C-alpha positions in Angstrom: 0.0 0.0 0.0 1.4 3.4 -1.0 2.3 5.9 1.6 -0.4 8.7 1.4 0.6 11.3 3.9 3.5 12.9 5.7 3.1 15.4 8.6 5.0 18.6 9.3 5.1 20.0 12.8 6.4 23.6 12.9 5.3 24.3 16.5 4.9 21.4 19.0 6.7 19.4 21.6 9.2 18.2 19.0 9.2 19.8 15.5 9.9 17.8 12.5 8.6 15.7 9.6 6.6 12.6 10.6 5.4 9.7 8.5 2.5 8.6 10.7 -0.4 10.5 12.3 0.4 8.8 15.6 3.9 10.3 15.8 2.6 13.7 14.7 -0.3 13.6 17.2 2.1 12.9 20.0 3.8 16.3 19.3 0.7 18.4 19.0 -2.1 16.9 21.2 -2.7 19.2 24.1 0.1 21.5 23.0 -1.2 25.1 22.9 -0.5 26.9 19.6 0.6 23.8 17.7 1.2 24.4 14.0 1.1 21.4 11.7 0.0 20.2 8.2 -0.1 17.0 6.2 1.4 16.6 2.7 1.2 13.9 0.1 5.0 13.5 -0.5 8.1 13.5 1.7 9.8 15.9 -0.7 7.1 18.6 -0.2 6.9 17.9 3.5 10.7 18.4 3.9 10.5 21.6 1.9 7.6 22.9 4.0 9.4 22.2 7.3 12.3 24.5 6.3 10.0 27.2 5.1 7.7 29.6 7.0 4.5 27.8 8.0 2.3 30.7 6.7 3.4 29.7 3.1 1.5 26.5 3.5 -1.1 26.8 6.3 -4.5 27.6 4.9 -3.4 27.2 1.3 -4.2 24.3 -1.0 -1.1 22.6 -2.2 -1.7 20.9 -5.5 0.7 18.1 -6.5 -0.2 17.5 -10.1 1.7 16.0 -13.1 4.1 18.4 -14.7 3.0 19.9 -18.0 5.0 19.7 -21.2 6.0 23.3 -20.7 7.1 22.8 -17.2 9.2 19.7 -18.3 10.9 21.8 -21.0 11.7 24.5 -18.5 13.3 21.9 -16.1 15.2 20.3 -19.0 17.2 17.1 -18.6 19.7 16.1 -15.9 23.4 16.5 -16.7 24.5 13.0 -17.8 28.1 13.4 -16.7 27.3 13.8 -13.0 27.3 12.1 -9.6 24.0 11.2 -7.9 23.7 10.5 -4.2 20.8 9.3 -2.1 20.0 8.0 1.4 17.7 5.3 2.7 15.8 5.3 6.0 13.8 2.3 7.4 10.9 3.9 9.2 10.4 0.7 11.3 14.0 0.1 12.5 15.5 3.5 12.2 18.4 1.9 10.2 19.9 4.3 7.6 22.5 4.1 4.8 23.7 6.2 1.8 25.4 5.8 -1.5 26.7 7.6 -4.6 26.8 6.5 -8.3 28.0 8.0 -11.6 24.8 9.0 -13.4 26.1 8.1 -16.8 27.2 4.5 -16.1 25.3 3.9 -12.8 28.6 2.6 -11.4 28.7 2.6 -7.6 31.2 5.0 -6.2 30.6 4.5 -2.5 28.1 3.0 -0.1 28.1 3.5 3.7 26.0 1.9 6.4 23.8 0.5 7.8 23.8 2.8 10.8 21.4 2.7 13.7 18.9 5.3 14.9 19.2 7.9 12.1 17.0 10.0 9.8 16.8 10.4 6.0 18.0 14.0 6.2 21.2 13.0 8.0 22.3 10.4 5.5 21.3 12.6 2.6 23.6 15.2 4.0 26.4 12.8 4.6 26.1 11.4 1.1 26.6 14.9 -0.4 29.6 15.6 1.7 31.1 12.2 1.0 30.7 12.9 -2.7 32.4 16.3 -2.3 35.3 14.8 -0.4 35.7 12.0 -3.0 35.7 14.5 -5.8 38.2 16.8 -4.2 40.5 13.9 -3.5 40.3 12.6 -7.1 40.2 16.0 -8.8 36.7 15.4 -10.1 34.6 18.5 -10.9 31.3 16.9 -11.9 28.1 18.3 -10.6 26.4 16.4 -7.7 22.7 15.6 -7.7 20.6 15.1 -4.5 16.8 14.9 -4.3 16.9 16.4 -0.8 16.4 20.1 -0.5 17.1 19.9 3.2 20.4 18.2 2.7 21.4 20.6 0.0 20.5 23.5 2.3 22.6 22.0 5.2 25.6 21.7 2.9 25.3 25.3 1.8 25.3 26.6 5.4 28.0 24.0 6.3 26.0 22.6 9.2 23.4 19.9 9.6 20.3 21.4 11.1 19.0 18.1 12.5 16.8 18.0 15.5 17.4 14.3 15.9 18.7 13.5 19.4 22.0 11.7 20.1 21.8 8.2 21.6 24.1 5.3 22.3 22.9 3.7 19.1 23.7 6.6 16.8 27.0 7.6 18.2 28.8 6.5 15.0 26.4 8.5 12.9 26.9 11.7 14.9 30.7 11.2 14.7 30.3 11.1 10.9 28.2 14.3 11.1 30.9 16.1 13.1 33.6 15.0 10.6 31.4 16.0 7.6 30.8 19.4 9.2 34.5 19.9 9.9 35.3 19.0 6.3 32.9 21.5 4.9 34.2 24.3 7.1 37.8 23.5 6.2 37.5 22.9 2.4 36.5 24.6 -0.7 35.0 22.7 -3.7 34.3 23.4 -7.3 31.4 20.9 -7.8 27.9 22.3 -8.3 25.3 20.8 -6.0 22.0 20.4 -7.9 18.5 19.3 -7.1 17.4 16.0 -8.7 13.9 16.8 -10.1 12.2 13.5 -9.3 8.8 14.6 -10.7 10.4 15.3 -14.1 13.1 12.7 -14.3 11.9 9.8 -12.2 13.8 8.3 -9.3 17.4 9.4 -8.5 19.8 6.8 -10.0 21.3 6.4 -6.5 17.9 5.5 -5.0 17.8 2.3 -3.0 14.6 1.2 -4.6 12.7 0.6 -1.4 9.7 2.9 -1.7 
């Protein structure tokens, strides 16, 4: 059965993006002034979470097929590029990430599984891993990610995760610290681009578990 809704909590006990109503309700029930909204896709929910809530509250968000004109404006992905993606098991909290060459689909790197993580965390780590790999090997290809959040975190050189540290995810947070340190100490030439899933289909680095 296809996943139908994702929930954004802008104001609540713990803000974030939730994939079940039960998890969302736990953050807002009885919380005075709670601000939340449901979305049909994880991509739109993640975008909404890092945007002002008034851009979405009280407004109908239509998620329709792209027109031919819109597809032309988006264009095609750059073939000579690197694509990265992360995977998050909502039941176990297990996460992993990987990167591939878009043109050949050759696997460049794969890391994980790691315990007690989030999709945003591994999407961020995947981009930084790709950047470090490219700098080490003098590769200037653009890097595609389908996560607006992760791209934004890379641009500000800091993961804006609200996920709490635990004994289980110690390794994951060590990687986050290393990735953040790398971003702050290094410059790179690679462009970081958004993979337009609605126009191009799934990211070539996708784990195929949706």
